[in-house]
C-alpha positions as CSV (number, residue, x, y, z in Angstrom):
1,M,-2.7,-1.5,11.8
2,P,-0.3,-0.4,14.5
3,E,-0.5,3.3,15.3
4,C,1.3,5.6,17.7
5,P,0.1,3.9,20.9
6,E,1.1,0.5,19.7
7,L,4.6,1.7,18.8
8,H,5.0,3.3,22.2
9,L,3.7,0.3,24.0
10,A,6.1,-1.9,22.0
11,G,8.9,0.3,23.2
12,R,7.7,0.0,26.8
13,Y,7.4,-3.8,26.4
14,I,11.0,-4.1,25.1
15,N,12.5,-1.9,27.8
16,E,10.7,-3.7,30.6
17,A,11.2,-7.3,29.3
18,C,14.8,-6.8,28.2
19,G,16.1,-4.3,30.7
20,G,17.9,-6.9,32.8
21,L,18.9,-9.2,30.0
22,V,22.2,-9.6,28.3
23,F,22.2,-10.6,24.6
24,S,24.9,-12.3,22.7
25,G,26.1,-13.3,19.2
26,G,24.7,-12.0,15.9
27,V,21.3,-11.0,14.7
28,E,19.3,-13.7,12.9
29,R,17.2,-12.8,10.0
30,S,14.5,-14.8,8.2
31,A,14.8,-15.3,4.4
32,V,11.7,-13.4,3.7
33,G,12.1,-10.4,6.1
34,R,11.6,-7.0,4.6
35,G,14.8,-5.5,5.8
36,P,18.6,-5.8,5.4
37,E,21.0,-8.2,7.2
38,V,22.2,-6.6,10.4
39,P,26.0,-6.5,10.5
40,F,26.3,-6.6,14.2
41,R,27.9,-9.2,16.6
42,S,28.9,-8.9,20.2
43,E,29.7,-11.3,23.0
44,A,27.5,-9.3,25.3
45,Y,25.1,-6.4,24.6
46,R,21.9,-4.9,25.8
47,I,18.8,-3.7,23.9
48,S,16.7,-0.6,24.5
49,A,13.9,1.0,22.5
50,T,12.5,4.4,21.7
51,A,9.3,5.2,19.8
52,R,8.4,8.2,17.8
53,G,5.1,8.4,15.9
54,K,4.8,5.3,13.8
55,E,8.5,4.3,14.1
56,L,10.5,2.5,16.7
57,R,14.2,2.6,17.2
58,L,16.1,-0.3,18.6
59,T,19.6,0.3,20.0
60,L,22.0,-2.6,20.4
61,A,24.7,-1.4,22.9
62,P,27.8,-3.6,23.5
63,L,28.9,-4.0,27.1
64,G,32.5,-4.1,26.0
65,P,34.5,-2.6,23.1
66,G,32.6,-2.0,19.9
67,A,30.1,0.5,18.4
68,A,26.4,0.4,19.0
69,Q,24.0,-0.5,16.2
70,D,20.7,1.2,15.7
71,L,17.7,-0.1,13.7
72,V,14.5,1.8,12.9
73,F,11.4,-0.3,12.5
74,R,8.1,0.4,10.8
75,F,5.4,-2.1,11.9
76,G,3.3,-2.1,8.7
77,M,-0.1,-3.8,9.4
78,S,0.8,-6.5,11.9
79,G,4.3,-6.0,13.3
80,S,5.1,-6.5,17.0
81,F,7.9,-7.6,19.3
82,R,7.8,-10.7,21.5
83,L,10.3,-12.3,23.9
84,C,10.1,-16.1,23.9
85,P,12.2,-19.2,24.4
86,A,14.6,-19.6,21.4
87,A,13.4,-23.2,21.1
88,E,9.8,-22.1,20.6
89,L,10.1,-19.3,18.1
90,P,6.7,-18.0,16.8
91,R,5.9,-18.2,13.1
92,H,6.9,-15.1,11.1
93,A,9.7,-14.1,13.5
94,H,11.7,-12.2,10.8
95,L,14.4,-10.7,13.1
96,R,15.8,-12.4,16.2
97,F,18.1,-11.3,19.0
98,L,19.3,-14.1,21.3
99,T,20.1,-13.9,25.0
100,S,23.3,-15.3,26.6
101,E,21.3,-17.5,29.0
102,S,21.9,-21.2,29.2
103,A,18.4,-21.7,27.9
104,P,18.5,-18.7,25.5
105,R,15.5,-16.6,24.8
106,A,14.9,-14.6,21.7
107,L,13.5,-11.1,21.2
108,C,11.6,-11.4,17.9
109,F,10.2,-9.0,15.5
110,V,7.1,-10.8,14.4
111,D,5.1,-9.7,11.3
112,V,2.5,-12.1,9.9
113,R,1.6,-10.0,6.9
114,R,5.2,-8.8,6.1
115,F,4.4,-5.1,5.5
116,G,6.7,-4.2,8.3
117,S,10.3,-3.3,7.7
118,W,13.6,-2.1,9.3
119,R,16.6,-0.1,8.2
120,L,20.0,0.4,9.6
121,G,21.0,3.6,11.4
122,D,19.3,5.9,14.0
123,A,17.7,8.4,11.7
124,W,13.9,8.8,11.8
125,Q,12.2,9.0,8.4
126,L,12.7,12.6,7.1
127,D,9.2,13.3,5.8
128,R,7.6,12.6,9.2
129,G,6.6,15.4,11.4
130,P,6.9,15.7,15.2
131,C,5.3,12.9,17.2
132,V,1.8,13.6,18.5
133,V,2.7,12.0,21.8
134,S,6.3,12.7,22.7
135,E,6.7,16.0,20.9
136,Y,3.3,17.6,21.3
137,Q,4.2,21.3,21.3
138,A,6.4,20.9,18.2
139,F,3.6,18.9,16.6
140,R,1.1,21.6,17.3
141,E,3.3,24.4,16.0
142,N,4.1,22.4,12.8
143,V,0.4,22.1,12.0
144,M,-0.6,25.7,12.8
145,K,2.2,27.4,10.9
146,N,1.6,25.3,7.8
147,L,-2.1,25.7,7.3
148,D,-1.5,27.1,3.8
149,D,-0.1,23.7,2.7
150,K,-2.2,21.9,0.1
151,A,-2.5,18.9,2.5
152,F,-5.2,21.0,4.3
153,D,-7.3,21.4,1.2
154,K,-8.4,17.8,1.8
155,P,-11.1,16.6,4.2
156,I,-10.0,16.5,7.8
157,C,-10.3,12.7,8.0
158,E,-7.7,12.4,5.2
159,A,-5.4,15.2,6.5
160,L,-5.2,13.4,9.9
161,L,-3.4,10.5,8.1
162,N,-0.7,12.7,6.7
163,Q,2.3,11.8,8.7
164,K,4.1,15.0,7.7
165,F,1.8,16.8,10.1
166,F,0.1,14.0,12.2
167,N,2.9,11.6,12.9
168,G,1.4,8.6,14.7
169,I,-2.3,9.1,13.9
170,G,-3.9,6.2,12.0
171,N,-7.4,4.9,11.1
172,Y,-8.8,4.1,14.5
173,L,-7.4,7.2,16.2
174,R,-8.8,9.6,13.6
175,A,-12.2,8.1,14.0
176,E,-12.1,8.4,17.8
177,I,-10.8,12.0,17.7
178,L,-13.4,13.3,15.3
179,Y,-16.2,11.5,17.0
180,R,-15.4,13.1,20.4
181,L,-15.5,16.5,18.9
182,K,-18.6,15.8,16.7
183,I,-16.6,17.0,13.6
184,P,-17.9,15.6,10.3
185,P,-15.1,13.6,8.8
186,F,-15.4,15.2,5.3
187,E,-15.3,18.8,6.5
188,K,-12.4,20.7,4.9
189,A,-9.3,20.4,7.1
190,R,-8.3,24.0,6.8
191,T,-11.7,25.2,7.9
192,V,-11.5,23.0,11.0
193,L,-8.0,24.0,12.0
194,E,-8.2,27.7,11.2
195,A,-11.0,27.9,13.8
196,L,-8.4,26.9,16.4
197,K,-6.6,30.2,16.0
198,D,-9.6,32.2,17.1
199,R,-10.2,29.8,19.9
200,E,-6.6,30.1,21.1
201,Q,-6.9,33.9,21.3
202,T,-10.2,33.7,23.1
203,R,-8.8,31.2,25.5
204,R,-5.7,33.3,26.3
205,K,-7.9,36.3,27.2
206,K,-10.1,34.3,29.5
207,N,-7.3,32.4,31.1
208,S,-5.0,35.3,31.7
209,S,-5.9,35.4,35.4
210,L,-6.2,31.7,36.0
211,T,-3.7,29.5,37.8
212,L,-1.8,26.9,35.8
213,S,-3.8,24.0,37.4
214,K,-7.1,25.7,36.4
215,K,-5.9,26.3,32.9
216,L,-5.0,22.6,32.6
217,K,-8.3,21.6,34.0
218,Q,-10.1,23.8,31.4
219,M,-8.1,22.3,28.6
220,R,-8.9,18.8,29.7
221,E,-12.6,19.6,29.9
222,N,-12.7,21.5,26.5
223,P,-10.0,20.0,24.3
224,D,-9.5,21.0,20.7
225,L,-8.6,18.7,17.8
226,L,-4.9,19.0,18.2
227,E,-5.0,18.4,21.9
228,L,-7.0,15.2,21.3
229,C,-4.4,14.1,18.8
230,H,-2.2,13.9,21.9
231,T,-4.6,12.9,24.7
232,V,-6.5,10.1,22.9
233,P,-3.3,8.1,22.1
234,M,-2.2,8.7,25.7
235,E,-5.3,7.1,27.0
236,V,-4.2,3.8,25.4
237,I,-0.5,4.2,26.3
238,A,-1.2,5.2,29.9
239,T,-3.8,2.7,30.7
240,E,-3.2,0.7,33.9
241,K,-3.7,-2.6,32.0
242,N,-1.5,-2.8,29.0
243,L,-4.2,-3.3,26.3
244,L,-1.8,-4.4,23.6
245,D,0.7,-6.6,25.5
246,P,1.5,-9.5,23.1
247,D,1.6,-11.9,26.0
248,H,-2.0,-11.1,26.9
249,S,-4.2,-11.6,23.8
250,D,-7.4,-11.3,25.9
251,N,-6.6,-7.7,26.4
252,Y,-7.8,-7.0,22.9
253,A,-11.4,-7.3,24.2
254,A,-10.7,-4.5,26.7
255,F,-9.2,-2.4,23.9
256,K,-12.4,-2.8,21.8
257,N,-14.4,-1.8,24.8
258,W,-12.4,1.4,25.0
259,L,-13.3,2.3,21.4
260,Q,-16.2,4.7,21.1
261,C,-16.6,4.9,17.3
262,Y,-14.2,2.8,15.3
263,L,-15.9,-0.5,14.3
264,V,-18.5,0.1,17.0
265,P,-22.0,-1.2,16.1
266,G,-24.4,1.7,15.2
267,M,-21.7,3.9,13.6
268,S,-21.7,4.8,10.0
269,S,-18.8,4.3,7.6
270,L,-17.6,5.6,4.2
271,R,-14.4,5.1,2.2
272,D,-12.4,8.3,1.9
273,H,-10.7,9.4,-1.4
274,N,-7.7,7.1,-0.6
275,G,-9.9,4.0,-0.2
276,R,-9.6,3.9,3.6
277,T,-12.7,3.4,5.7
278,I,-13.7,6.2,8.1
279,W,-16.1,5.5,10.9
280,F,-18.3,8.3,12.2
281,Q,-21.7,9.4,13.6
282,G,-24.1,11.8,11.9
283,E,-23.5,13.6,8.6
284,P,-20.3,12.9,6.7
285,G,-19.7,16.5,5.6
286,P,-19.6,18.5,2.4
287,M,-16.5,16.8,0.9
288,A,-17.8,13.3,1.1
289,P,-17.1,11.1,-2.0
290,K,-19.9,11.1,-4.4
291,G,-21.9,8.0,-5.2
292,Q,-21.4,6.3,-1.8
293,R,-24.0,5.5,0.8
294,S,-22.8,5.3,4.4
295,R,-23.3,2.0,6.0
296,K,-24.2,1.1,9.6
297,K,-22.0,-1.2,11.6
298,R,-24.0,-4.2,13.0
299,A,-23.2,-6.1,16.1
300,Q,-23.0,-9.4,14.1
301,L,-20.3,-7.9,11.8
302,K,-17.1,-8.9,13.7
303,A,-15.1,-11.7,12.2
304,D,-14.5,-13.1,15.7
305,P,-17.9,-13.1,17.5
306,E,-16.2,-14.2,20.8
307,A,-14.1,-11.1,20.9
308,L,-17.2,-8.9,21.3
309,T,-17.4,-7.6,24.8
310,P,-20.7,-7.3,26.7
311,E,-20.1,-3.6,27.1
312,V,-19.8,-3.0,23.3
313,T,-22.9,-5.0,22.6
314,T,-24.8,-3.2,25.3
315,R,-23.7,0.2,24.0
316,A,-24.8,-0.7,20.5
317,S,-28.2,-2.0,21.6
318,K,-28.9,1.3,23.4
319,R,-28.0,3.3,20.3
320,R,-29.7,1.2,17.7
321,P,-32.3,-1.0,19.4
322,K,-33.6,-2.3,16.0
323,T,-30.4,-3.3,14.3
324,A,-30.6,-6.9,15.5
325,E,-33.9,-7.3,13.7
326,K,-32.4,-6.6,10.3
327,P,-31.8,-9.5,7.9
328,P,-28.3,-11.0,8.2
329,E,-27.3,-10.1,4.6
330,S,-26.5,-6.5,5.7
331,S,-23.9,-7.7,8.1
332,E,-21.5,-8.0,5.0
333,E,-19.9,-4.7,6.0
334,V,-17.2,-2.4,4.7
335,S,-13.7,-3.6,4.9
336,D,-10.5,-1.8,3.9
337,G,-10.0,-4.1,0.9
338,P,-11.6,-3.8,-2.5
339,R,-15.1,-5.3,-2.9
340,K,-14.4,-7.3,-5.9
341,G,-14.8,-10.7,-4.2
342,R,-18.6,-10.4,-4.2
343,A,-18.7,-9.6,-7.9
344,R,-16.5,-12.5,-8.7
345,G,-18.7,-14.8,-6.6
346,R,-21.8,-13.7,-8.7
347,K,-19.9,-14.2,-12.0
348,K,-19.0,-17.7,-11.0
349,A,-22.5,-18.5,-10.0
350,T,-24.0,-17.2,-13.3
351,A,-21.2,-18.7,-15.5
352,A,-22.0,-22.2,-14.3
353,P,-23.8,-24.3,-16.9
354,A,-27.6,-24.3,-16.4
355,P,-29.0,-27.7,-15.4
356,S,-31.2,-29.4,-18.0
357,Q,-34.5,-29.3,-16.1
358,P,-37.8,-27.3,-16.4
359,E,-37.8,-23.7,-15.1
360,V,-38.5,-23.6,-11.4
361,P,-40.1,-20.8,-9.3
362,V,-37.9,-17.8,-8.2
363,K,-37.6,-19.0,-4.6
364,A,-36.1,-22.3,-5.7
365,K,-33.6,-20.4,-7.9
366,R,-32.5,-18.4,-5.0
367,S,-31.9,-21.4,-2.9
368,R,-29.6,-22.9,-5.5
369,Q,-27.6,-19.7,-5.5
370,M,-26.9,-19.8,-1.8
371,P,-23.8,-22.1,-2.1
372,A,-22.1,-19.7,-4.4
373,R,-22.9,-16.8,-2.1
374,R,-21.6,-18.6,0.9
375,G,-18.4,-19.4,-0.9
376,R,-17.7,-15.9,-2.1
377,G,-15.1,-15.2,0.7
378,A,-12.8,-18.0,-0.4
379,A,-9.3,-16.6,-1.2
380,P,-8.1,-17.2,-4.8
381,A,-5.1,-19.5,-5.2
382,V,-1.8,-17.7,-5.0
């Protein structure tokens, strides 16, 4: 799911790809796009983008008379922008802006799963706090002055997804941040954040005689949780190689190699109280959901085995040298969706009429159940 870095990288992509282009005409919308028609038309206009947290604002600015039109996008689970020839539109291109070239190109909002949306106007969503990347100081103050809010009664891993305070943080970022600080994901959020007040006071006393460069160096070497909410996304945004450029799909392997915890073999996982999977190392913490057992991520788990990079595999083998020897059944790992498919598969297998033949040994019975087990991932007809 796109998080703060993906939105900022999308904004960078749009500004770099479209900075010298002139667009013309109206805005085309697909019949199934989750957003309104865009009442804008111009003989010549330019497009620019600005990202904030998990939102991106697109500005259509006419080169002649006429008012500009703003749109604010949320990417949902699979949204992205792509510039391509107008004659070769990608599937699921739900909003299209055409250039004035003789062989026109189209800037497309592409969203395969259709959870993304857009709305007219330039206003950011009201209940979202300051961006962890572009408004760091305001973000930090917003958290520290509201620690009495009931949002911080929850585990820290759940509080980090609250966009009122952590605008831009999502599932993979929360795992990476907590892992680097060795904070149990189900420690109470207020307990973790109130400790920052004492740390800030101690740091001010120690740093009173230091130069600014030495203060910054000390902060980089010993960051706190709120600082990592800024610097970890910036690692993705500021990388020399654009890890999430839609024109370079092979970059995803490099992104996975950057990950230290999320989906990394050898890490444990649990579902939080909202049903989202949190990846971590060590103990989960005192507020972990009852009745769950943490599961270990295996190297064979990835749906796309070719996407596994050698570095990730090597790191996993160093941490868990015996994981490869476990039976393959345990590679059916946690996903963010409900686990009903497995139960349905078993019901189908048991509901089938029994063949009229003598009882066979247990091993033979198991072998007959294998086809049903292999087929449990089939999607139901929609």
